[in-house]
N, C-alpha and C positions, 0 to 999 in steps of 0.2 A: 505494499499501501504504498503509494507518495505523497510526503506530508506537507501540506500548505509551503508557498511561497511568503513570505515576510517580507518590504521595503519598509528596514524601522529609520520614521522618522520623526524623534527628539532632537528638540532642541537642546539638551541637556551632553555634548557630544564625551563627556568621558559614559554617565550612563547608558550612552544609543553606545556606546563601542560593547561595554558588560551586557548589553542586554543580545548584543548581536552575536558575541563570544558565545554566551550559555542557550543560545537559540542555535547554534553551527553547533554546538556540542552535543546536542541534544536531537541531533539530522535533522534540523528546517534547513529548505535552503533563506540564506539571507541574501538582498542586496542592498549595501549602504551605499547611498548618496551624496555624495560630499553639500555636493549645494544643497541639497534639500534639510536644509530647517529649521522647517515648520511644523509645530508640535500637530500630534496627531491624534484623537481622543482613548480611541483602540491602539494605540501605540504606548500613552502614558499608561491605561488599564494596566497591560501589560507589563509595562516597564517597574508599575507597581507592585503588582506580585512575584515578577520574579527579583526583584530586587527586596521585597519578605523576605522569601524564597533563603535567600540568598546570606543575607545579612543573618538566619537564623542559625542556618549550613554554618557560616563563620565564629557563628557566637560561640557554639558544640564542638567547634573547631578548639576554640580557643579555651573552654571551658574542660574540656578532655585532657589540652597539653597542660595546664594548668594542675587538675589532678594526678597528672602521673609522674610530674616534676616534683611534685608534692612528696609522693607514694617514694621516687624514687633515692629524696635530700632523707623521706623516715627509711629508709631503708636500709641508706650507710651509717645514717647520725647513730640510732642506738639495733642495728646489725638485727635487722627484720626481713622476714621474707617478703617477698611482694605482697602476698595473698593479705598477712597479717598484719605490713604496714597501712593499706585502706582498711580494713579492717576497724585498728584503731583512729585512720580521720576520720571514718563515718563514725563510728561512738561516738570519737568525742564534738564532732561537727552536731551531732541528735544531741549529748549532753546539753554543746552550751544553744542549743538552738537557734545554730546558724545554718545558713548554706553549705552545703559540701564542699562545692565553687570557692566557693567565697573564701573559708578556709580554706583551705587548698591555696589559694591566690598569697593570702596572708603569713604561709607559712616559710612562701617561693620567696615572698617581701622580706621578710627578717620579721616581720611584726608579730607575730605566731608562732608559740609550740608547739612538740605534743606533751600537752601532761603528764600521762599515763600509756609506754603502751600496751601493759596489761602483759598477762603471761603467754609466750606462746601457743599455739595450736596444739593438741596432744596430738604425737604422732598415731 
């Protein structure tokens, strides 16, 4: 099944280029007209939805990286396994009623520390 063609006509060139890149990656045929800088309601609607999805993905990636970095730091500092370090991080976030990703970012930034890693799980 052939996907529809899009002509990307968004005034913001950075946003237009990002939209075109995402559509191309999804297998759509995209034509960029550098001389056509007029806003299109359809293009703006598509752009806003794709921009929100892209921002959500970027946020998820950054959160995952922060958590992975904090787990690695806890493994090194406290000589914990990856699973035990993650469990300790999750337990502390729950006990402090804070988001896991925020505690991870604070640990990476050096503004928070693991309070007590607890005993390693039984083998």
